[in-house]
N, C-alpha and C positions, 0 to 999 in steps of 0.2 A: 535502417534509416531511425537512428535512435538518438533523439536531440534534447538533453537538458537544455532549456531555454535560459536567458540572461537572468541570473540570480540578483538578490539584494545585495550590493557590493558598494563601497564607497565610490564616488563618482570618478576619482581619478584612476583606480583600479579598473573599474568597467571600460573606461575609454583605452588605457593600454591594453587590456584584453581583447577588445574589438579590433584595435589596430593589429593585434597579433594575428587574429583570425583572417582578417582579410589579407594579409600578407602571406601566411602559410597554413592553412587549416589542416591540422593533422586529422586523422581518422577518430571518429568517436568524440570529437571537441564540442564542448557546449556551445550550441548556436541556437537560432531561434526560426520558428517557421510561422510565426505569427505576422499577420499583415499591418504593423506598427501599432499593434494594440497597447494600450497603456492601463486599462482596466478589463476585467471580465465578469461576466456572469455564469451561472452554471445551473443545471437542471435542478428542479425543486424551488426553492426561495430565489427567485430570478430577481427580487429586488436588492438582494445583497450584492456587493462589488467586492472582488478582489483585484490585489494588486500584484499578485504573482502567480504564475502558472508553470506547471512542470508535465511534461509527457515523455514516459518511457514506453517506446514500442519494441517490445522483444522479438516480434514476428519477423521482422526484416533484417536481422542480424545474419542470417544464414550464409551471405556471401563473405563475411569477415574471415580473416586468416584464423582467428581464435575459434571460430566455429566450423572450419573444414573437417575435423575429424571428432565430433561430438559424440561422446559415449557416456551412459549412466555410471557414474562412480559406483565402485563396490559399497554394498551396505556395510555400516560400521559393525565389527564383531566384538566379542565380549572382553578382549583384551585393550580395547580401545576405548578407556573410560577417563581419558584425560581430557578430550576435546583439543587436542594439538594438531589435527590434522592440517595440510595445507590448503590454500584456495584452491577450487577445482578448475578456475580458468583466469587468464590474466584479464578478462573483462571484469572482475571483481576487486583489481587492484586499484589504488590512488592513481589519479589521471584519467580513469573511465568511470565506470558505474560506482566505483569504491569511493569517489568524491561525494557521492549523495547517500548511498546505503552502504552500510558496514554489517557484513556476517558478524555474527557474536560466538564467542567460545566459552560462556560462562556456564556454571553448573549449579545445581540446588539440590541439597542434600535430602535424602528421605525424612519423612516425619510421621507422626501417627495420621494426621489427615491426608498427607500426601506420601504413601508408603514405596514410591519408586523413586530412586536417585535419578535426576534428569541432567542430562550433559548435551551441551550445545555442540554441534560440530561443522566446520566449515564443508566438509565432504557432503554434507545434506543440502547444499545450496549449489544449485548448478543449472547450466543451460542444457536443454534437449530439444530434439527434433521431434515434429508430430508424426503420425503414422505415414505419412505422403512423403516425408523428408523435405517437404518444401518451406515449412514454416518451422520458426524455433519459438520455444517459450521458456521462462523461468520456471524451475521447480524447486520446492522445500518439502523436505521429506522427514518422517519419523519413523523409526524401527525398534521394537522391543527385544531387549537381550534378556538372558537370565537374571542377571544382576543390575540393570539399568536400563533407561529409557533413551535412545539417541533422538537428538532433537535439532531444530533448526529455527534460527532467529535472524531476522534482518532488521536493522534500525537506521533511521536516517541520521546523518551527522548533522542535520539542522534541528536543533533543540528548542527552538523559541516559536512553533507555529502557535498563532493565536487567533483561532477560527478558520475554517477550512471547509472545502467540499472535495470530497475524494472518491474517485470511481475507480474500480479494478475489474477487469474481465478475468474471470477465474473459474476453474474447475477443482474438484477433490474426488479422490477416490481411496479405496483402501480398507484396511481393518476396523472394526468399531474399537472406540478407546483413545482416539485422537481428537484435538482440538486444532481447526484451521482459524487463526485469529489474525484480524486486520484492524489495528485500532491505533487511537492517539493515547499517549501515555506519559504522565509525570510522576504519580504515585498511585498506589493501590485505591486512593479516593479521588484521584483525578485522571479519570481513563473512560473512554468511550468506545465500543466493541461492536465490530461484525465477526460475529463466529459461527463457524460451522462444526458440528460435534458429528463425528462419525458412527456415534452409537445412536443418532436421531433418524428418523423418518428421512427418506432422501428429499422430500419437498419442503423441509424445515430448516430455518436457519435461527440464530438467536441474536438479537438486537438489545444491547447491554450497556447502561451508564453504571459506573462504579460510585460507591461501594455497593456491593450485593449482599452484605451481612450487616445486622444491627450491631451494636456492642455487645448483645448477650449472643453474639452467634447465629441469630436467627435470620432467616431469608426475607430480604425486602421485596414485597411483591411488586412494586414499581421499577425495580432494577433491570430484570432480564424479561423480555417478551419474545414469544416465538412467532416467527413471520413465515408463511407460506410463499414459496417461489411460484411467481407467473411466468409463463414463458414470454419472449419478447413479441409484442404485437399481438398477445392472445389472451384470452382467460383461463386457459388451460393450466393445469398446474405442472410445474417444471421440477427440476432435479438438480442437486447440487454436483451430481456427476457429470453433468453437461456443461458448457460454457454459459456463463452469465455475467451480466454487469451489477457488481454491487456498489453501491455508492452511500457514503456517511456525509450528511450535511451538519458540520457542527458551527452553529451560531450563537449569539450571546442569549442564554436563557432557553435554547432549544436545541434538540437534537433530532434530526430527520434521517430514516432510511429508506433507501429506494432500491428495488430490484428491476432491472431491464428498463429503467426510466418511468417506472411506476411507483408513486409515494405509497410506502406501505405503513408507515408509522412515524408519529410526532411524540417527542417526548420531554417533558420539563424537569423531570427527577434526574439528578444528578448530573447535570451537563458541566462539563469542565470549565473553569474559570482561568486557569493558568497556563503559562507558554508550556508546550510539550512538544515531544517528538512524535513520530509516526513509526509503528512497527509492524511487521508481518512474521508471523510464527506458526510452525506446526509442531505441536508439542503433546505431551501427557506426562503426568507424575502419578498415575494411579489414584488419583483424588475422585470424588465423586461427580464432580462435573465432566472432565472428559471421559472418566471411566477408566479401568485398569486393562490396557490392552494385553491379549494374550500373546506368551512369549512366541516369538518367530513371526509376530504380525508386522505389518507395515502400512503406512499411508502418505499419501502425496497430495501437496496443494501446487497446481501448475497455474500460471499467471501469463496471460499474452501482453497485456499493457497495464500501466499505472497512470492515472491522469488525475493531477492535483491542482486546484486553484486554491490560495491561500492569504492570509495576513501572517506576519509576524510580529511579535512584541517590538515596539518602538517604530513601527509605521506612523507617518504623520496622519492625524485625524481629519486633517481637510485637504487631502490630496487631489490635484486636479486631473480628471481624465481627458485626455484629448481625443481618444478614441476608445469606445468600449466593445469588447469582442465577447459574444455569447459561445460557451463550449457547447456545441449542439449535441443533443442526445441521438446522434446517428450511429445505428448499429456497427461496430467494429471501426468506426473512424471518427474519434473524438478531436476533430480539426476546429480551431477557433475560426468564427465566422463573424464579418463585422455586423454588429447590429445598431449602431449608432455612431455619426460622427461629430455629435455635439459635444461641446466642453460642459463639464459637470463636476461637482464636488463628489469624491468618493465618500461614502459613510464606511471609513475604515473600520470603525467599531464593531460593524454588522460582519463584515467578511472583506477580503481582498485578493489581490492576486500577484503572482510572479511568474513568469512562463519557462517552461522546459519543452523542447520540442523534440525532434529526431536528431539523434547524434550525428547525421551524417548530412542533415540539410545545410544549405549555403546561404539561406536569406537570413539577415541579422534584424533583430527586433528593434535595435536602437540605431 
């Protein structure tokens, strides 16, 4: 049940699309599971309102035809340095998940600071089953070859997010020398990150707003902050090798990071101000930040779901919310719950929302 909910589109196109869904909803078509929500709140800064919401649930794709014989793709070998491998599943094609996220195939040459050639490959982005075989997750992979690092990168087709609250349930495993990144991005100076470095202690992630270096190349102390993982519902220290919910709240003048529903850090340095996309990467280039992975090493980022509430550039600043819904911080179940039926004006400059739900849901938002 994987539903991108109704997106910001011109009214006539939206009406036509809705009629199409009502007449013959194909598998994995964008529909909504929201109970008539027109605005959303998220955990953390709950005063902020969003006009758009998207929820991608990979766990329940197991019965889909394209998931009937899921196998882990072979790791890239040293001859595959062109990044030209095909998509690993029709799921990543346009018309399905590919309408929202696109696997990248760009490369980055080696340099003095980053001595390893980095090549993104579609073959490193795939669907996999858990050990029980009952649930599916998305995986991004990186592995080290003698002459380059094979990496993975997913980027949203939307490039105009302007403030958001993004939650991802994920785990990381593998060799030291990789960086699992989940971040908003426009330029190297307009970027806000959740980062997991496999060279770090398993209880530590990094919360970073760019730029991380000043014009002289010196580290800016306020840019990146280590955060300790706490287990859900507990003060016990957790591990990024286990499933955790990572959340980034991007608001005007403030970034907030939460883990398993607990606010861990607020930062005013380097908060992005320009429309951006959202990216998920598993990468290394041998630089000091991820480290230099040993040849033959491999690391993976597994994702069960992605939950996003957001505004986009151009959203009206005086939008009226007929019904506001809260994206409850319920473990494993990010479902919109009605919190108010009152009509009020959304503060779009603070945060807004659109909805994506489960790709097979049949309830329409509009």
